[in-house]
N, C-alpha and C positions, 0 to 999 in steps of 0.2 A: 743389940740383938734385934730390936724392932726395925732398925734401918736395913739390916741384912735381909730380914724377912720380906721387907717391902721391895727390894731390888729383885729378888727371886721371882716375885709375882709379875714384875714388869718385863722380864725376859723369858718368854714362854717357849723358847726353841727346844728345850729339853722335855717339854710336857708330852704325855702319851698322845694327845690330840694331833700334834705336829707329826709325830712318827706315823700315826694312823693315816693322815692325809698323804704323806710321802708314799706310803704303801699303796694307797688307792691309786695315786698317779702312776706308780710303777706298774701295777696290775693293768691299769687302763692302757698304758703304752704297749705292754706285752700282748694284750687282747687285740689292739689295733693291728699290730704286726701279724698276729696269727690269722686274723680275719682277712688281711690283705693277701697273705700267702694262699689261704684256702680259696679265696674269691678268684684269684688270678692263676691258679694252677691249671695246667692243660687238662681239658676234659676228655673223656673217652670219645674217640673220633667216630663220627657217623658219616658214612661214605655215600656218594652218589655215583652213578655209572653212565657210560655212553658206549655205544657200539658203532664201529665204522667198518664197512666191507670195502676192501680195495679190490675191485674187479679188474685186474690187469689183463694184458694180452695173453700171457702164458699160464696164469693161475689166479685164484682168488684167495685173499687172506682176510680173516676176521679178527679185528683188534677190539679188545675191551679195555676201556680206560676208567679210572676211578679218581675221585678227588674228595677231600673233606667237605662235607655239606655246608659248614659254616664259613668256609673260606673260598668260595667259588671264584672270586675276582682277584686272587693273589697269584702272582707269577710263580712258576715252579711247582705249583701244587698238584697239577694233573700228572698222573703217571700211568704207564701201561701195566695192566693187571694180568692180561692173558692174550695169547695169540693162537689162532687155529688156522692151519693151511688146508683149504678145501681140496679134496682129492680130485684128480683129473685136470683138464685144461681150463683155460679161461672161459667166461660165459659167451664170448664171441664165437667160440668153436661150436656152439649149439645152434647155429643159424638154421640148420636143416631139421633140428629137433628142439624147438624152443622150450618145451616142457622140461627137458633134461637140465636146463640151466637152473631153474628154480629148485628142482629135486637135488641138485648137487650141493646145495647149501645146507641141507637138513642136518647132517651130522655135526657140523660146526655150530649151528644155531642151538642144537640140543646141549652142546657143551656150554654155550653161553647161559642157558637157563640154569645150569648147575653152578656156574661160577658166580652168578649175581644173586644176592639174597632175594627170596621170593617176594617179600614186601616191597622191594624196589623195582620189580618188573614193570608195573604200569607207568612209572615215571622215567624209565630208561629209554632215551632216544636211540633209534636205529637209522643209520644212513648208509646207502650204497652209492659209491661213486665209481663209475666205469671210465676207464682211461683209453689209451690209444687203440687197443684192439677193437673196442666198440666204435671208436671214431672211424676206423677203417671200414668196419661192417656197415656203418651208416652211410658212408660214401658209396659203398658198393651196392647195398640193398637196404634202403631205409625201412621198408616194411618188415624185413626180417629182424632188424635191430629193435624195432618197436615191440615185436612179439617176444623177443628175449627179455627186454626190460619188463614187459607185462608179466612174464613168467616169474621173474625173481621178485617182483613186487607182490604178486599173489602169494608166493611162498613166505615172504617175510611178514606179511600181514597176519599169518596164521599163528604167530608167536605172541606171547603176552606182553610184548614191549610196545613202546610208543613209536610206531612206524612214521618216519619223516621223509620218505621218498627215495627213489632209485633213479639216478640220472647219469648222463654222460657229461663229465666235467671237461672243460676246455683245457688245452695245453697250457694257456696262460695261468689258469687257476691251479693246475697241477704244480707248476713251477713256483708260483707265489706261496701256496700253502706249504710246500716243502721248505721254503725259506723261513716261513713263520715257525714251523716245527723245530728246525735245528737251532734257531735263535731263542725260541721260548725255552727249550730244554737246556740250552747253554746259559740261560739267564742273561742274555745280552740285551734284551729289549728294555731293561731299566738301568742299563749302564751306559755311560758316555764314552766307553772305550772302543766302540765300533761293533760291527755285526759280521756274521759269517756268511759268505756266499754259498749257494746251494747248487750242486751238480747232481742231477738225477738221470739214471739210465735204466730203461725198461726193455721189454722185448720189441716194442714197436715205436717208441719215441724216446727222445732225450731232452732234458730241460737244463737251462742255465739261468740263474737269477742272482743278482748282487746289486749293491749300492755303488754306482760308478762315480768317478771323480768328474767326468765330463758330461756335457748335456746329452740328453737322449733325443736323437734326431727323428726317430720313428715313433709316432703315437701308439702304434700297435704293440710296441715293446715296452711301454711305460705303464706302471701301476703305482698308485700311492696308498699308503697306510698311515693312520695316526694311532699309535699304540702306546699306552701308558704315558701320554703327554708328549710323545716324541713323534715327529714327522719323518717318514721314510719314502724316498723317491727311488723306486726300484726299476732296474732293467731286467726284463725277463723275456725268454723266447723258448718255444717248444718246437722241436723238429720232428714232425710226423714222418714216419718211414725210416728214421735214423736210430731206432732202438737196435740192440745188437742182433736180434733175430731177423728183422727186416733188412738191416744192413748186410747181413750175410747173403740174403736172397738178391739184393741189389748187386753185390759183388759177383756172385756166382752167375747171375743173369748176363752181366757184361762179358764174363769169360765164356759163357755158353754161346753168346752171339759171335764172339771171335772164333771159337772152335768150329762153329758151323761154316763161317766164311773160309776157314783154312782147310776144312775137310768135309766134303759133302757126303762122305760114306756113312753108312749106318751099321753099327751104332756109333755114337759120338763118344770120344774119350776126353774128359775134362781133366787136365793136369793142373792141380791146384797147389800153389806154393804155401797156402795157409793151412794145410793139413799135413800131418806127420808122414815121413817117408815110409812106405809099406802099407799105408791106409788105402783101402779099396772097397768101394761099395757101389751098388747099382741104384740109381735114383730115377724118378720120373721127371720129365720136364715141367709138367703142371705143378709139382710140389715146390718148384722154385719160382716160376713166373706167374702163378695164379694168385695174384695179390694186387690191390689197387695201387700199390707203390710201383708197379712195373707195367703200367698200362701201355707204355710206349714200346715195350719189348714184345714182339710177335714171333713166337717160335712154334713149330709144329709139335703136337703131342708125341710122346715116345719116351724111351729110356735112354740113359747115358751112364757111362762108367765114370765114377768120381775117384780120381787117383791122387794121392798125396805126394808132394815133393819135399816139404819141410824146408823151404828157403825163406827165411824171415824178411830179408831185404826185398825180394821179389813180392812177397806177400804185402808188405807195406805199400809198394808201388801200385799194386792192383787195387788196394783199398782207397788210395788217394783219388782214384778215378770216380768214386761215388760222390766226391765233393766237387762242386763247381765253383772254382775261385777265379774265374776268368773275368768277372765283372763285379762292380760295386758302385751303386748309385749314391752312396753316402761317403762321409769322410773316412770311415773304417767299417769293415764287415767281417763276419765270421766266414760263411760260405753260402752259396746259392743266392747271393745278392741281399742277404739279411744284415741289417745294421747291427753292429755290436761295438760298444765302447771298449777301450782297453781293460782287460781284467784287472781288478784292484782288490787288494786285501787277501785275507785267508778264506779258503773254501773247504766245505765238507762235501766229499764225493760219496754217495751212498747208493743203495739198491745194487744193480748189477756192476756198477763201478767197484764197489767193495767186494762182492762175492767172487768176481773173476780174479781181481788182483790179490785178494787174500788167499785164494786157492793156490796161486802160483808163488805166494810169499814175496810179492812185489810191492808192498804197501809203504815201505820206508826207505827205498833206495833213491839215489839221484836219477835223473832222466837218462844219463849215459849208461849207468850201471843197469838200469831196468831194461834198456834196449839190448845190452849184451847178454843178460841172463835170459831174456825172452828168446833171443836168437838161438841160444844153446838149447832151450826147451823145445822149440819148434823143430829142431834138427834131430831130436831123438826118435829112434825107430818106433813105429806104432805098436809093434809087438811088445817092446819094453814098457811103453806107457800103460798098456793094458795090464801088464804084470804088476806094475807099481801101484795101480789103483783098481783093484779087482771089484770093489763094491760100488763103483760109480758107473751109471749107464753109459754105454759106449757112445750114444748119440751126443750126450753132454760132454763127455771126455774128449771126443774128437774135435769139438769146437773151441776149446780153450785157447789154442794158439791163435785162431782167427780173432776171437773175442778180445783177448788182451792186446793184440796188435791194433785192432780197431779202436780200442780205448785210447791207446797212446796216440794214434793218428788223429782221432777226434779232438783230444785235448790239445795237442801240439799244433796240428795244421788247421783244425776246425775252429777251436776257441782261442787259439793263439797264445797258449802258455809256452814258456821258454824254460831252458835249463836253469835260469836265474830264479824264476818264481815257482818252479816245480815243487819246491819245498813248502810252498804255501797251500798245497793240496793235501788234505788229510782224508784218507779213505776210512770211512766210519760205517758201522752197522747200527750201533746203539749209542744213545747219550742218556746217562742216568737210568739205565735199564729200560729205556723206551726206544723203539725202532725209529731211525731217521726215515722220513718219508712224508708224503703230503697228508696222510689221514688225520693225524693229531691237529695240524693247523686247520684242516677242513672243519673238524668238529668244534674247535675253539672259536672259529669264525661264526659258524651257524648258531652256536649257543650263546654268543656274545660274552664269552668268558674272559676275553681280553678287552678291557675298557679303553676308550679313546683317551681318557685322562687318567693320570696316575691316581690310584686310590689313596685316601688319607692314611697316614701311619701314626701310631702313638708317639708321644714325646720321647720315650725310651723303650727299649725292648724289655720283655718280661723279666729276664735275668737281672738286667741293670736296675729295674724298678725295685725288685725285692732286695737287692744289695743296698740300694740307696736307703730304703726304709729301715733296714736292719741297722746300718751305720748311724743313721740319724737318731733312731731310738736309743741306741747305745750311748750316743753323745749326750742326749738329754739325761739319761740315767746317771752318767758320770758327773754331769754338771750339778744335778740334784744332790748327789752324794757329796761333792766338794762343798756345796753351799751348806749342807747339813753339818759337815765336819767343821767348817769355818765358824759357823755360829755357835756350835757346841763348844769349840775351843774358846771363842770370845766370851761365852757365858761363864766358863770356868775361870777365865782370867779376871773377869769382873768380880766374881765371887771372892777370889783370892785377894784381890786388891781391897775389897771391903773389909775382909777379915783382918 
């Protein structure tokens, strides 16, 4: 009996102290896991904001962006919160009344005050970028353009935001920032899978930007970025006067010139294949030729009758005349002697590219089918078109045939897309609920929210970390339990042998 009692003392695994220690270890592990989960759980988001005004040739839009305050430098975090379209025409239309340009922004800026929390107002940057409409006004009347910019600056400074300036951005900037926007929203800037080319079309200019396979022979068409540790060597070009509104004037101006040569009688009748049969309106000559894009066209003031013919093939032939493809000082060109490498990769076509083609339901067909359907649309009588779309202003409705034909001609004859790579063009309005365009890229650049080098990332994502900790803790618990059971069984066996 004394020997048995002595053995029990030397095997303490069954003692309450051991059980207590195991319980303490278990509670400690559970506490560690609980603290890890609470420590790493997503916190309530605090947002910061930015405002960018896109002062285009035909209208101005106000974009409000937001992003989590603690994650300013992570890709894909910035999103579009709100958009407001300013009533009336673009700020360049206020050249004779500069004060009206600033006043036109008030309604949308008041909306911005409501959409952004009051305590964030003082730190919210406001940028205004004016594009091709103001570029043309500056070419025509620099003093007037300065007064318009002063007016919008004075208006924006009255609001409780952090005013960062109002300026005319270059065509190269417009193209490059559009490229940044579509690739940022598509999360391509941190992937090795390639980028998306950008095709932008406004009222007064058009831009093409992409990463080419061949060397860029023209310094003016080259721009370099280093984003998230990756280097991008971009081709970009902006064609001033080749937005859809100015292109319409260029095309009509050439037709007017021909009509004057053919018939010196007054009034002039301009028979236009790019407008529906039965369309008829009276226009003034200055409304067509009074633009810096048509300085070489000298026509007497007066009126003319604009008559639609609805012949798509003739329309395309007339549009081709606005592109000069007769010379190219480089190995390859787009038009007007501008260098362009062969288009490469997939492209996002936005702004007027999307709005026109989407209205006509031509965003997903082959090139051949698109031409056939567009020819059918253009041949429809004007009376029938008005009946089918009673809510659309006749000015805009009358121009869809021309605009869509111009888009096809620009992409095919201008930028050299073919039936083979037409499928690589995707007509887009938004990506991840944010509008495709230059404004987001502009703000990201000015606020340095896209770092040159890739930001550091944790060893594993939050979900993986929690899962690992849970499994590891459970493994320890199981091992402790197995050890306890083993030694308990060993103690019983030893006792039995002694007895």
